[in-house]
Every structure is written in structure tokens, then in C-alpha cells.
ZAPA-534438 format. One record per residue (C-alpha): residue number from 1; x, y, z. Coordinates in steps of 0.1 Angstrom, whole numbers, plus 5000, padded with zeros to 4 digits. Layout:
BEGIN
<zagu=NUM, c1=X, c2=Y, c3=Z>
...
// end
This chain:
BEGIN
<zagu=1, c1=1077, c2=3866, c3=1921>
<zagu=2, c1=1081, c2=3896, c3=1898>
<zagu=3, c1=1098, c2=3894, c3=1865>
<zagu=4, c1=1105, c2=3917, c3=1835>
<zagu=5, c1=1093, c2=3909, c3=1800>
<zagu=6, c1=1110, c2=3924, c3=1770>
<zagu=7, c1=1101, c2=3921, c3=1733>
<zagu=8, c1=1125, c2=3909, c3=1707>
<zagu=9, c1=1132, c2=3937, c3=1683>
<zagu=10, c1=1114, c2=3932, c3=1650>
<zagu=11, c1=1098, c2=3899, c3=1661>
<zagu=12, c1=1062, c2=3902, c3=1675>
<zagu=13, c1=1060, c2=3865, c3=1683>
<zagu=14, c1=1086, c2=3861, c3=1711>
<zagu=15, c1=1094, c2=3876, c3=1745>
<zagu=16, c1=1123, c2=3873, c3=1769>
<zagu=17, c1=1114, c2=3869, c3=1806>
<zagu=18, c1=1140, c2=3878, c3=1832>
<zagu=19, c1=1132, c2=3866, c3=1867>
<zagu=20, c1=1158, c2=3865, c3=1894>
<zagu=21, c1=1185, c2=3864, c3=1867>
<zagu=22, c1=1169, c2=3833, c3=1851>
<zagu=23, c1=1159, c2=3838, c3=1815>
<zagu=24, c1=1130, c2=3823, c3=1796>
<zagu=25, c1=1120, c2=3826, c3=1760>
<zagu=26, c1=1082, c2=3829, c3=1757>
<zagu=27, c1=1064, c2=3819, c3=1725>
<zagu=28, c1=1033, c2=3840, c3=1721>
<zagu=29, c1=1025, c2=3824, c3=1688>
<zagu=30, c1=1022, c2=3788, c3=1701>
<zagu=31, c1=0984, c2=3790, c3=1704>
<zagu=32, c1=0963, c2=3804, c3=1675>
<zagu=33, c1=0934, c2=3810, c3=1699>
<zagu=34, c1=0954, c2=3838, c3=1717>
<zagu=35, c1=0956, c2=3856, c3=1683>
<zagu=36, c1=0918, c2=3856, c3=1683>
<zagu=37, c1=0915, c2=3866, c3=1720>
<zagu=38, c1=0946, c2=3884, c3=1733>
<zagu=39, c1=0932, c2=3884, c3=1769>
<zagu=40, c1=0939, c2=3847, c3=1770>
<zagu=41, c1=0976, c2=3855, c3=1775>
<zagu=42, c1=0968, c2=3864, c3=1811>
<zagu=43, c1=0940, c2=3838, c3=1817>
<zagu=44, c1=0961, c2=3807, c3=1807>
<zagu=45, c1=0997, c2=3799, c3=1812>
<zagu=46, c1=1022, c2=3804, c3=1784>
<zagu=47, c1=1051, c2=3781, c3=1773>
<zagu=48, c1=1085, c2=3793, c3=1784>
<zagu=49, c1=1119, c2=3778, c3=1775>
<zagu=50, c1=1148, c2=3783, c3=1799>
<zagu=51, c1=1178, c2=3799, c3=1782>
<zagu=52, c1=1211, c2=3812, c3=1795>
<zagu=53, c1=1219, c2=3849, c3=1799>
<zagu=54, c1=1242, c2=3850, c3=1770>
<zagu=55, c1=1216, c2=3836, c3=1747>
<zagu=56, c1=1190, c2=3860, c3=1760>
<zagu=57, c1=1212, c2=3890, c3=1754>
<zagu=58, c1=1221, c2=3878, c3=1719>
<zagu=59, c1=1184, c2=3874, c3=1710>
<zagu=60, c1=1176, c2=3909, c3=1724>
<zagu=61, c1=1205, c2=3927, c3=1709>
<zagu=62, c1=1216, c2=3909, c3=1678>
<zagu=63, c1=1185, c2=3890, c3=1667>
<zagu=64, c1=1186, c2=3884, c3=1630>
<zagu=65, c1=1149, c2=3887, c3=1625>
<zagu=66, c1=1151, c2=3904, c3=1591>
<zagu=67, c1=1121, c2=3926, c3=1598>
<zagu=68, c1=1121, c2=3941, c3=1563>
<zagu=69, c1=1120, c2=3906, c3=1548>
<zagu=70, c1=1091, c2=3896, c3=1570>
<zagu=71, c1=1072, c2=3928, c3=1560>
<zagu=72, c1=1078, c2=3919, c3=1524>
<zagu=73, c1=1060, c2=3886, c3=1531>
<zagu=74, c1=1030, c2=3906, c3=1544>
<zagu=75, c1=1030, c2=3928, c3=1513>
<zagu=76, c1=1032, c2=3898, c3=1490>
<zagu=77, c1=1004, c2=3881, c3=1508>
<zagu=78, c1=0982, c2=3912, c3=1506>
<zagu=79, c1=0992, c2=3916, c3=1469>
<zagu=80, c1=0982, c2=3880, c3=1462>
<zagu=81, c1=0949, c2=3886, c3=1480>
<zagu=82, c1=0942, c2=3917, c3=1459>
<zagu=83, c1=0952, c2=3899, c3=1427>
<zagu=84, c1=0930, c2=3869, c3=1434>
<zagu=85, c1=0900, c2=3891, c3=1444>
<zagu=86, c1=0903, c2=3910, c3=1412>
<zagu=87, c1=0907, c2=3877, c3=1392>
<zagu=88, c1=0877, c2=3862, c3=1409>
<zagu=89, c1=0856, c2=3893, c3=1404>
<zagu=90, c1=0865, c2=3893, c3=1367>
<zagu=91, c1=0853, c2=3857, c3=1365>
<zagu=92, c1=0820, c2=3867, c3=1379>
<zagu=93, c1=0818, c2=3895, c3=1353>
<zagu=94, c1=0825, c2=3870, c3=1324>
<zagu=95, c1=0799, c2=3846, c3=1337>
<zagu=96, c1=0774, c2=3874, c3=1340>
<zagu=97, c1=0768, c2=3867, c3=1377>
<zagu=98, c1=0784, c2=3898, c3=1390>
<zagu=99, c1=0771, c2=3908, c3=1425>
<zagu=100, c1=0758, c2=3873, c3=1429>
<zagu=101, c1=0754, c2=3867, c3=1466>
<zagu=102, c1=0767, c2=3830, c3=1465>
<zagu=103, c1=0797, c2=3840, c3=1445>
<zagu=104, c1=0805, c2=3869, c3=1468>
<zagu=105, c1=0803, c2=3845, c3=1498>
<zagu=106, c1=0827, c2=3821, c3=1480>
<zagu=107, c1=0852, c2=3850, c3=1472>
<zagu=108, c1=0850, c2=3862, c3=1508>
<zagu=109, c1=0857, c2=3828, c3=1523>
<zagu=110, c1=0886, c2=3822, c3=1500>
<zagu=111, c1=0902, c2=3856, c3=1507>
<zagu=112, c1=0898, c2=3851, c3=1545>
<zagu=113, c1=0915, c2=3817, c3=1542>
<zagu=114, c1=0943, c2=3833, c3=1522>
<zagu=115, c1=0947, c2=3861, c3=1547>
<zagu=116, c1=0949, c2=3837, c3=1577>
<zagu=117, c1=0973, c2=3815, c3=1558>
<zagu=118, c1=0995, c2=3846, c3=1552>
<zagu=119, c1=0994, c2=3853, c3=1589>
<zagu=120, c1=1004, c2=3817, c3=1598>
<zagu=121, c1=1032, c2=3818, c3=1572>
<zagu=122, c1=1047, c2=3850, c3=1588>
<zagu=123, c1=1045, c2=3834, c3=1622>
<zagu=124, c1=1064, c2=3804, c3=1609>
<zagu=125, c1=1091, c2=3826, c3=1594>
<zagu=126, c1=1094, c2=3845, c3=1627>
<zagu=127, c1=1099, c2=3811, c3=1644>
<zagu=128, c1=1125, c2=3801, c3=1619>
<zagu=129, c1=1144, c2=3833, c3=1624>
<zagu=130, c1=1147, c2=3826, c3=1661>
<zagu=131, c1=1157, c2=3789, c3=1655>
<zagu=132, c1=1186, c2=3802, c3=1635>
<zagu=133, c1=1200, c2=3813, c3=1669>
<zagu=134, c1=1187, c2=3786, c3=1691>
<zagu=135, c1=1166, c2=3754, c3=1688>
<zagu=136, c1=1145, c2=3763, c3=1719>
<zagu=137, c1=1120, c2=3734, c3=1715>
<zagu=138, c1=1147, c2=3711, c3=1728>
<zagu=139, c1=1152, c2=3732, c3=1760>
<zagu=140, c1=1134, c2=3726, c3=1794>
<zagu=141, c1=1099, c2=3740, c3=1792>
<zagu=142, c1=1080, c2=3757, c3=1820>
<zagu=143, c1=1044, c2=3768, c3=1821>
<zagu=144, c1=1044, c2=3805, c3=1830>
<zagu=145, c1=1013, c2=3823, c3=1844>
<zagu=146, c1=1015, c2=3860, c3=1839>
<zagu=147, c1=0995, c2=3883, c3=1861>
<zagu=148, c1=0971, c2=3908, c3=1846>
<zagu=149, c1=0986, c2=3941, c3=1835>
<zagu=150, c1=0973, c2=3976, c3=1843>
<zagu=151, c1=0936, c2=3981, c3=1837>
<zagu=152, c1=0944, c2=4008, c3=1812>
<zagu=153, c1=0964, c2=3983, c3=1791>
<zagu=154, c1=0936, c2=3957, c3=1792>
<zagu=155, c1=0910, c2=3984, c3=1782>
<zagu=156, c1=0932, c2=3996, c3=1753>
<zagu=157, c1=0939, c2=3961, c3=1740>
<zagu=158, c1=0902, c2=3951, c3=1743>
<zagu=159, c1=0890, c2=3983, c3=1725>
<zagu=160, c1=0915, c2=3980, c3=1696>
<zagu=161, c1=0909, c2=3942, c3=1693>
<zagu=162, c1=0871, c2=3947, c3=1691>
<zagu=163, c1=0875, c2=3976, c3=1667>
<zagu=164, c1=0895, c2=3956, c3=1642>
<zagu=165, c1=0873, c2=3926, c3=1645>
<zagu=166, c1=0841, c2=3945, c3=1641>
<zagu=167, c1=0854, c2=3966, c3=1612>
<zagu=168, c1=0867, c2=3936, c3=1594>
<zagu=169, c1=0834, c2=3917, c3=1599>
<zagu=170, c1=0813, c2=3947, c3=1588>
<zagu=171, c1=0835, c2=3953, c3=1557>
<zagu=172, c1=0834, c2=3916, c3=1546>
<zagu=173, c1=0796, c2=3916, c3=1550>
<zagu=174, c1=0793, c2=3948, c3=1531>
<zagu=175, c1=0814, c2=3932, c3=1502>
<zagu=176, c1=0791, c2=3902, c3=1501>
<zagu=177, c1=0761, c2=3926, c3=1498>
<zagu=178, c1=0776, c2=3952, c3=1474>
<zagu=179, c1=0805, c2=3935, c3=1456>
<zagu=180, c1=0828, c2=3965, c3=1463>
<zagu=181, c1=0864, c2=3954, c3=1460>
<zagu=182, c1=0878, c2=3983, c3=1480>
<zagu=183, c1=0856, c2=3973, c3=1509>
<zagu=184, c1=0869, c2=3937, c3=1507>
<zagu=185, c1=0905, c2=3950, c3=1508>
<zagu=186, c1=0897, c2=3971, c3=1539>
<zagu=187, c1=0881, c2=3941, c3=1556>
<zagu=188, c1=0912, c2=3918, c3=1549>
<zagu=189, c1=0936, c2=3945, c3=1561>
<zagu=190, c1=0917, c2=3949, c3=1593>
<zagu=191, c1=0916, c2=3911, c3=1597>
<zagu=192, c1=0953, c2=3909, c3=1594>
<zagu=193, c1=0958, c2=3937, c3=1619>
<zagu=194, c1=0934, c2=3919, c3=1643>
<zagu=195, c1=0955, c2=3887, c3=1641>
<zagu=196, c1=0988, c2=3905, c3=1647>
<zagu=197, c1=0974, c2=3923, c3=1677>
<zagu=198, c1=0979, c2=3891, c3=1697>
<zagu=199, c1=1017, c2=3896, c3=1692>
<zagu=200, c1=1016, c2=3930, c3=1710>
<zagu=201, c1=0991, c2=3923, c3=1737>
<zagu=202, c1=1018, c2=3909, c3=1760>
<zagu=203, c1=1037, c2=3941, c3=1762>
<zagu=204, c1=1072, c2=3947, c3=1778>
<zagu=205, c1=1072, c2=3956, c3=1814>
<zagu=206, c1=1072, c2=3941, c3=1849>
<zagu=207, c1=1047, c2=3914, c3=1859>
<zagu=208, c1=1039, c2=3890, c3=1887>
<zagu=209, c1=1050, c2=3856, c3=1875>
<zagu=210, c1=1039, c2=3821, c3=1886>
<zagu=211, c1=1053, c2=3788, c3=1874>
<zagu=212, c1=1030, c2=3758, c3=1869>
// end
């Protein structure tokens, strides 16, 4: 069977699948592993919740996702990360262990945890925004297997994903070695972009669909 997948405006976490006039809400944020490896969207099945046409159209056209508010959360998270990194760096200065390798490792681990926590918090807010329209977890669930997209899309997603991951890792390692706060900030930003890439890997379009 062939079905059409559409994104919810302002919400990277969810998709609407239309197949033979049956509608399903797909939650792309249900598995944290797919954020780390977007290709898993097409290797494993995805949870889909059957909804009626009216609900699907409401989610697609009048979805109250408050994109500005969610972007504020991202900015706040990044601001907190920057503030804490500056605070921790000032501590190392006062203790006269600035550029200490162990301390830099501790700072890096702490900031990575804070960045991942910010990402998970935003995912939770996106879920809450959808649940304001419908409590989909109480609806019938189907396991949906989505066929591989065009090779060009796979290559693009793979290259971008690897770039963000490699850049983030290299920047964090560079901070550990050189204690450069700007490099740490770049690494955290790239990490956040890498995590959000999973939300756009399953792009809108027509796909072959199988139910399990």
C-alpha cells in the first residue's frame, strides 16, 4: 500500500499518515535511539495511532503547537548551558586549575547532559501540545513499517547527520584539550542540531506502507 505522510506545522515530532482515507498519527519521538540514528525510521516500525479525518485535519491546519514558545525553550536551554559553562570555567580559574584536563572532562560531560535534557524537555512539550488536541495514547495503535525513501534523501540525511555528529565530537574534544569556551558552545549547538535531525528525517511525501 502507498500512503502520504505530512508534517505537523511547527512540530518536528509528529507526522500524519493518510492511507486509503484512513489517518494515523505517527510519533517520531517515541524512541530516543532514532534521534541518534535517523535511518532507524525505515529499518524498524514506527508507532501509529488511528485518528479520524476531522482530527487529522485539525492537527494539520489548526495545531496549537506554539512554535515560538518552543523555540524560547531551546534558547533558554542554550542560555543556561552557556551560563553554567562560564560559571564552571570561573570556578576552575579561582581554584587555579584552569585548563585542567579532568575538570574540562567534567564540564563537558555536565554540559552534554544539560543539552540532551533540554532536547528531551522540548520533545515533552511538543507531545503536550498535541495532547491538548487529542489524547492519542488511548487510541488503537498500529506498528507502521515505512519503505525507504529516495536514495538522494538517504544520502542527504546521512551526510548531514554525520557532519553534525563529527563536528560536535571534535569541538567537545577540542574544548577538553584547550579550554576554549567558544569551541564548547559550538559543540553543544551541533549536538542539539544532530538530535533534532531525527525529527526531519521522516520527511513529507508518499511512501510504501506496511502494517505489522
